[in-house]
Structures are given as structure tokens and as C-alpha cells.
N, C-alpha and C positions, 0 to 999 in steps of 0.2 A: 276268434271270430271278431272283428270290427264292430261297434255300436254305434248304429245308423240312426242320428236325432231327427228322424224324418219320415213323413208318409211314403216316401217313393216316389218313383220319377213315372213319366209316359215315355212309352216307345214311338216317336213320331214317324220315324223312317228306317226302313233295313232296304240296303243295296245287295249286292252279290254276296247271299251266305257263304259264310265260312263253319264248317261243323265241329272241325276240333282244332280251334286256332292255337298257334305255339306262342304267337306274342300277342298282346293287345296294346294298342297305341291309345290312351285316353286323353282326349283334348277339353279342357273345360274353358266355358265360356260365357260372356255377360254383354250383350249389347254393344257386338264387334263385328259386325256381318265381313266387313271386308278384311280386315286381318283375320278372321275365324277361317276365310278362304283360303289365304296364305296359308295359315296353318296346316288345315287339310290337305291342300296340296303337296307339301311336304310330307306331310304320314303316307298317304296314300302312293306318293311316288317312289317310295321307298324302294332300292333295289336289293332285294331278299328274296332267297330260295324256298323260303319256309312258309307255311301259310300264316297270315297276321291277318288282325280285325281293326278297324279303327273305331273308337267309340267317341261320340259329342257328350258331353253334358252339359245342357244352358241352363246355367241358375237362374233366368228370368222366366217365370211363369207366365207372363203374358206374351211371352215371342212366338213370332211368326218365322223365325229365320230357317228352319228348316225349311220350309217351302221355299224362299227366298236364295237360298243355298244352291239347291236343286235346280232352281229355274235358271241360276245365273252361271251353273255347271252340269249342264245333264249328264255329262261323264259319269258322274258319282252314281248315278243310277245302278251301275255295272263294277260300283268298287264294292271293296270287303266294308261296309261303312252302317253304322248304327247311329241313331241321331237318337237321345233321350231329353224330354224337358223336365226340370224340377218341378212339383205340384206347389212348392214355397222357395222361396229365396233363402238356402240353408246358410250361406256364407261360404267363405272360401275351405275351409279345412273339411267341413263336412261333406261339401261338394266333391272334395280330392278323392274322399271316403267310399261315396255314391260312383265315382268310376271304378274304383277297385274291385267293388259290389258287383257291378255289371260283366266286367271284364271275365272273358271266358278262356283266355289265353294262360298256358302255363308260367308263363314271363308277363311284367305290365311295367309300361314305364307311363307319365305323366308330364302332360305339356299343357300351358295356358295359350290360349287364342292370338296372343301377340310376339308366340314364341316360332322358333322354327328347327327343323331337324334337316341335317344334311342327308342327299339323298344316299349315302354308303352308310350312314349312321347304325342300323341293325346289323349290315354284313360285317360291320368292322368290330362293332360291339360283341357281338357271339362269336366271330372268329377268335376272339381273344379269351371270352369265356369257356368255348370248347376246349381251349389249351390248359384253364386254368380251372376244372370242376371243383377245386378249393374256395372260389370266390363265389360269395352268394348275392352282393350288392356291388355294381359297377357304374359308377358316372366318369364321362368324359368331361374334360375342360370346355369352356365356351367362349363364343365371340362375344362382346357386347355389340349390338348393331344401334348404335346412336343416332337418332332419325330425330334429334331436336333440330331447332333452326340454328342455333349455334351449338354445334357439338363441344363436347371437351375435347380439346386436344392432348397429344400425348410427345413432351418434351424428349429431348435424346438423351438426357438423364433419367428419367422414368423409363423410359424404353429400355436402358439398359438394367436398369435398377430388378425391372419386370423379369428381364432374361435370368439376371443372377439368381431370384427368388425360384424361378422355375428349374433352375439346374441343382440349386439348394432341396428342392422337392423331390425329384426324380434322377436326377445324374445320368447313368446311363440307362437308368430302367424306363420300361414302357406303363408300368403301374405303382402305386405305392399304396400303402396299407393305410386306411382311416380309422383312427381309436378316438377315444376321450383325450388322450392328449392331443392329437392333432385338431381334434373339434375345440378344445378351449383357445385355440389361436385362429381359427377360421371355420366358416361355412363352407365348404368346398361348392356351395352353390344351389340353388333350388332345385325342386323337382325335375327339371329340364334336362334331359339328358342321363337322366340314374335309370335303372332297370333291375328288378329284382324279381322274384318267385311271387305268385297273387299268396300264396300260402305264408311266406316269410314277410311280407307286408302286413297281413292278418296276425301273425305270432308277434310282430313288434307294435300293436295296438293302435295301427295307422295315424290318422292326423286327429290334434287334439284342437278343439275351438278354444281354448282357454291358452293354449301358447301363442296365439296369431299376433302379430303375424310373422312370429319365427317358427311355425308349426311345421317347416321342413328342416329346420336345424336341432329342433328336438327332435324330430322323427328319427333322423339322423342318429343322435346319440342313443336312443335307444337301440335303433337296430345294429348299429357297431357293438353294443353291449353282448348281444346275441348271435350276430353272425361274423361272416367274414367281409366286410366293407373295404373295396379299394377305389383308387381315382385313377383313371386313363389319361395317358399323358396327350393324347391327341384332341384337338380341336373338332367338334362334330356337330354342335347344335349352336345357336346364334338368340340371344336374348334382347328384345329389343328396346330401347330405352325410349321413353317419349311421355307425355304428359298423361300420367295416371296418378293412383294413388300412391305409388312408391316416391311422388313428390313432393308429396304434404308434411308439413310440418311434425303435424301429430303420429303420422304414419311412423316417422324417423324418432320420436321419440318413446313409443312403443315398442320398434324396433331394438333399441339402445336400452329399455329396461328388460326385455324378455333375454337378450342376448346378456347382461350379467345374470340372469337367473339362472341358463344354461352353463355359463363357466362356472358358478357352481355346481351344478351337477355333475359336468365334467370332473370335478376334484371329486366327487362323491364316487364316481365311477371309476376313478385308478390315477386321475392326473395329481402329481405332489401339491400337497396344503400350501406348500409355502409361493405357489403361484399366482396365489391369493393377494400377493403385495404387490403384482405386478397390473392391478385393476385399474389403479389411477392411470399408468401411462397407457393401456389399453384403450381407455374410454377417451381418453385426450386423442389418440391416433383416429379412432373410431369417428369423433366428432368433426375434426379436420377433414377426413377424407370423404364424409357422406356431405359436408356443406361443400367441398368444392365439386364432385362428381354432380350431385343432385342438385345443387344451389339452393339448399333448402338452409331457413334460418335459425337454424338450432347452434346454440353457444353451449360451451363447456360449463356454465353458469347453470344453464335448463338443466344439463343432465345432472352435474353435481347434486343440486338439489334434489331432483327427484330419485337421484340413487343413495344418497346419503353417502356421498363419497368426498375425498375432499379435491380438490382443483390442482392439477399441474400442467406444466407447460408441455404441450407437443414436442415429443424428442424422438424422430421417426429411427435416427440411426441407431441410437440407446436401445430401443427397443428390439431393432433388427439384431442387435449383437447379443442382448440377451437370449432371442428367439433362437439363435442358431446356435449357443452355447446351451440352450435347453435341448436340443433336437428338436424343435417346433415345427419345423419344415416337413 
């Protein structure tokens, strides 16, 4: 069982009841009604021939968005929707855990109020899971929906590099195994697009506040150590990039710190010990990438002082060559 560090949530709304849902789609929200409407629409609109429910967990104890949501979209009264409001703001990790606790489906997936599921997400994910009963957890690839005023473009060279990396990851296969070696190099994504059995979420310990803001990456490592985790080559979810906490400098410094800790945990879980020598190169690449994509003022000096790791120049081609040689894709 997952240890919930809060005093529960109130059920504010129940739409069409589903007695025994096969799948629970959990949506976490906090003061973003317009985005929540889109996320809920993408969830209830799944083209899926099995019973499923949509659960909203509102982390604002003063929220009235349940009423506003139903008022703006009256058809949701007949949707398989349940809306909960936490009695206290419990933070991101414990909010994820609350969603798992309230889920009644055998399988559970979690998304945020600014993310979207393709209408075929559930159908395609479970078509694959039906063929591969050995897979315990499956995450699809994602599309970055950059809605900033000046979105980051992609040059021809970067587009080519992205396709090459995709080929190295999957080749002719539909899925690839995610284990400690893969998680040393990258996190395959946040919770959006990942689905697993509720019992397996619980067996892996759920999400931990002390691992924030990388609770998802740390959870995947624990999950991959106990269960068979795979990534699907298809892009079936959209991650919205806008003005939010991900763009804050302190958030990215915290991410860099937690990523560093998770990489040591990956080595303890089976990745080669000599890979610790690659950490300065990985840190340099991470700082450059997040500074470019998120436009945050984080420097290699900031991260090196925090982690007490020497500064090196960002050398993406060298890192890519080493990663390929280490079969890190």
C-alpha cells in the first residue's frame, strides 16, 4: 500500500457510474480550469471499448472548479467522471498518490491538467498490452506542444539527430525495455502516457515528496527494478509547454540535483559503476539543453557548485558516441 500523508479528499461530483472500470484515467489539477476542460475532454473522449473512468483530483482546497467545469460542459454529467477535492494542498507527489488511491480500475494512468491524450491512446496501448502479457508497465512517446509566444524551433540538423536517436532506441521494434541502464541516461517522460496496474503502482511504493520535482523518474526506477517496463514507439500524448513552474530557475536546479541522485541509484540498481565518470558530460549536456529549451538562467557553474562536480564543456557528439557504445539507447 501507498502511505498517504494527508487527511483525504472530498468527492464533489459523480457522473455516470461505472461499477467495475478496467482503466482509471487520473487527472491532477490546480487552478487551471480552461486547461482542465481540455484534459478532461481528451480523457472522456477515448475511443475504447472497455469500461473506464476519469478521476479529477483538485489540489486546491478552496476550488469551485467542479461546478464551473460541469456548468461549462453539461454533457459531463453523463460521462464516467468523478471529481475529488483535497482538504489540503498536499503537493504534487502526494496528489499523484491520492489519484492512485481513489482509482477503482485494474489499470491506472495519470496526467496533468495541461496535458492531452490522443483519442486512440487507450485503444492502441491495450492492443499492444494484450499481445504482450509480460509487460507490466507501458509508456508511449510524447509530442511537445509548445504554446509559448516564441516556441523553440527545430533545425534540420536537430530533426535529423532526433530521427537517428529514435532509430537507435527502437530500430524496427515497436517497443523497447526500460531498465536501470536506460534510466541512467534519460527519463522516458513524466507520468503522462504511462499505464500500469494499480497493484503494481502500490508495490513500487508510489511517488515520494522527497524526490520532487523528479518523483516520476525515481518512481520509474523502482518500478523497473520490480516489474517489466517498456516504452512504445508511438506518439500518443501531448505535453504542453507554457509559462509554469517548469520554467523557473529553482525548479531546474532541483531537477539537476535529483537527476544526479537518481543516476547514482541507477548504478546501485545494475548500471556499470564506471559510468559515474560520465556524470560531468551528462550534467553539461543537461544544463545546455534545459537552458536552450526552457530559456532558464541556469549555468554549468551553478550546477557544478551545487553537485560538487567539476565543470566540463558540453560535447554532445562525444556523449552520443559514448552512449551508443554503451548501448544506452
